[in-house]
Phi, psi and omega in degrees: 000139170285134184290147168291129174303142179225158166236148177250124175274106183237185182205163173292333182198161175302150175084015181269352178103023174298320175298316176294324184285316184290317176301317173292323177296313178302312179291327178292310180298321181297312182297325179286000169115002181277144164271108194249127176268118183264137178222158178227128173283132185096192194271358186308134184258328191279314179309313181298339175290323170288328178292317180298325176297316186288333190261337188069031179202154181309133162288135178236164184248158179229109184220092181295338176299317190271329193247343186091144185295327182300335183269348188302307176301310176300327174286326173299312175306311181300312185284348178254010180298151178067006173248153185259349183208143178236141177241124179247110177279133182277184187228137178044227174274170194298321186264355185282140179200209177299129178281124184208105191302333186270355175278128177251002181271154180292338185263119176273153182296137178079007185277159174300321180297318179296319173305310184302315176298322182296321180273350188058033188257149175283146177263130176256116187276121170270124186247133179269105190289348175312129166085356182261146176217225177309327183287356173300333184295325182290318175302311179301317176303326181290311180290326174293341186246352185299313175219130188291345186268005181242128171253117179278127176259003177161178180230143164245122179274130178245144176066045177289141184272339184188172183294319171303316175304315190292318185305307186301316181293323179292330178294312177303322173294316181299316190300332181250008168072037174248127178287144165272130184258348178176158182227122183253134179285166180283128187224079185300332182293349180274354170314117178272132173316136182231172176216199195294346177250009183120213179296157168288125180304150185299326181298322176288324186275351169065219177302328178299326177289328178289331185280336177285310181300321183298317188294316182299321180295313172309316191284312176299322179296328182276340187239352177242147178283092187294316183300326178292322180298309180297320176300331184278344187294148182191157175197136178243013177284152179195179187128208185273145180272140180292131190236108180300330184288336176276353181264344184219163178259136191264136182276115178297341181290342183055063175295150178280115178245113179272140178237127176279136189230215176080182182299332191278340186227078182263346182277123174189161172257138180308325177303328179300310183291327183290329176285312182303312182301311183296326178278017172103342182294150173258098189281121181237123175268130175227161178263110187291343182286335182218345187265157167266169179293136174312150183289138183082008182307124180250345182205145181233126175251130175233103189267182182294176171157219188228064182299337184287338177271001179219022183302324186286317181296323173302315182292331181288341175275067184301321177302313176296317173303314182294318181291318175299305184300325181282330177287325174299314180299335179272358183103006179307124175289129187229126171247121180231132177233121175066269173300322188287320177301312186300320191288329183277354184287177176287314179221153170230120180047042179084357178263143180298141177235190186295327180072025178278338174244127184284070180210161178241157188227153172204154174299147186237151169279355180260127176275129170257129193206127174156156171285154181224138170264105190243153175236139178287131185263345185215147172298144177209176175286010175240324187228149168263151182299135178103345175291145179254128186224148172263134176216184191214126179260142182203090182206162165227051173234179180194152175270128183261342176237088182305151183287152169267001183285153177304132177296160180279319185221168171218143172204171181261130167288163178304329179283348185103348184290140179275121186250124163258125190217161183076186182212142179235059177284164174048236173246035191252141170240114177228131187200156166292343196283125171276135170236154177259125188304324183290343178273348189222053187296330178302331183292315180296320177291324177297323180292324182286325184290318171306317177298307184300325183292315183298321185294321178295315183282340187238027168296137190291146187288000000 
């Protein structure tokens, strides 16, 4: 398949305004008549929600650490089908990625630069102009020459202070031969509300999220040369398109797999539902704040999110909590990640939860963040003991009374300490570790097969 042309939105460092520029570009290019495919580098769940609002189609992630480098291009081709342009928002600084002391290459694994190289796409560098003057030329020269495999297609100046400031910065860009594709003024009112893990997810932010996306779109449309951006887009990536149906065997019985959604459980990858459906599941989304389990539920997925922000409302839905606890004890396959782990504990910040896991959880001032090379310690509906998985932790909560159930994973910390984490009571796999289904399709197939088995053995007489 011929690859959809793309631009990669990167920056010298975090906090430069990539999300504002990328989201605004997606919206403005769509408004101009383009069919835009939105992507985010890395494991981030929140930015793709805003991308999706702007594009009118799901935002997707490109993360070679979680899915393997060989799947990145096929997933890109899958996510950009029927589009004429793709916008890929980077992560952190252009060359920042997984920290590996043994890596001697200039491009880190999981970095924006690695994705740009894989796609053969130009990088548009977003520079926070505050505090910059003529010396910007030296910074740009360094980024343009650091690695010959990365091509800078232009610069977008963000948070420009005045017309004179813009003139000086444009002259600095011209000095190193980089075109300026736009200059955005300082606009504090565009700030999207955030909390302890970053932006508030678009699903939670509701109509205000759409208003923020519209404002980003208006800003970009007014101050960035969209024709120049579209003309710079390119990609030389090609090959086979990722196909979820080729990754799993379909269960003909069509078991119902319920996925927790709504404001409390917003983290998820688009490929997860696609793989579940390809494996034969009838996927139904429900909101644990107010809904019951869908009729005939034979498997339950509780993804990440912010249950600590909705603990009282979750606790108030006692019928659902009781139902989940009862079904778990009867062997319902349950896959719970991060927020899902918290929801299955006895209490969260003092509020009653499902009690499937004999542990208590609370908000913590400490951020736990990073990729993990994990090994499964016990058999579960998804993994067999001994299987190795790459995952990602991202949370500010902790278990204060650890579960007595067998742990789900083990890995070594950077200091060499062995960490055992998660819990696997009944047929439950619950953990803080986020995994990417496209990197572990066999696990998804097993889960649907376990759901089909539960449906058969618990069918009404």
